[in-house]
C-alpha positions in Angstrom: 75.3 156.4 48.1 75.1 153.3 46.1 72.0 152.3 44.1 70.0 149.3 45.3 68.6 147.1 42.5 66.0 144.3 43.4 65.4 141.6 41.0 64.1 138.0 40.9 65.5 134.8 39.4 61.9 133.5 38.6 58.4 134.7 37.7 56.2 131.7 37.3 54.9 131.4 40.9 51.2 130.4 40.9 50.8 132.0 44.3 51.7 135.5 42.8 48.6 135.5 40.4 46.2 138.0 41.8 48.8 139.3 44.2 51.6 140.4 41.9 50.3 139.4 38.5 46.8 140.8 37.7 44.2 138.0 38.0 43.3 138.4 34.2 47.0 138.3 33.1 47.8 135.0 31.2 51.0 133.2 32.5 52.6 133.7 29.1 52.6 137.5 30.0 54.1 137.1 33.5 57.7 137.8 32.4 56.5 140.9 30.6 54.6 142.0 33.7 57.5 141.5 36.0 59.7 143.6 33.6 57.5 146.6 34.0 58.0 146.5 37.8 61.9 145.8 38.0 64.9 146.5 36.0 66.8 143.5 37.3 66.2 140.0 36.1 68.4 136.8 36.7 68.2 133.8 34.4 69.6 130.9 35.8 69.7 127.6 33.7 71.9 124.4 33.8 71.3 123.8 30.2 73.9 125.8 28.0 71.5 125.5 25.2 69.3 128.0 26.8 72.1 130.5 26.2 72.1 130.0 22.5 71.5 133.2 20.4 68.0 132.1 19.3 67.1 131.7 23.0 68.5 134.9 24.0 66.4 136.6 21.2 63.2 134.8 22.5 63.9 135.9 25.8 64.2 139.5 24.7 61.0 139.2 22.9 59.4 137.8 26.2 60.5 140.8 28.1 58.7 143.2 25.8 
């Protein structure tokens, strides 16, 4: 049987505060909160600069 992985392409949805994200969780920690719940994350951006190594490192820091 195949594994099913569920992810999300975004995490900054104000309607999720208090429902998915704890009410006292600051927005800057929402990505890290999502990471604790799921092992899949899709990052989509039309700006190729977002894929630059320095930005990839920043994304890794946010996921911790």
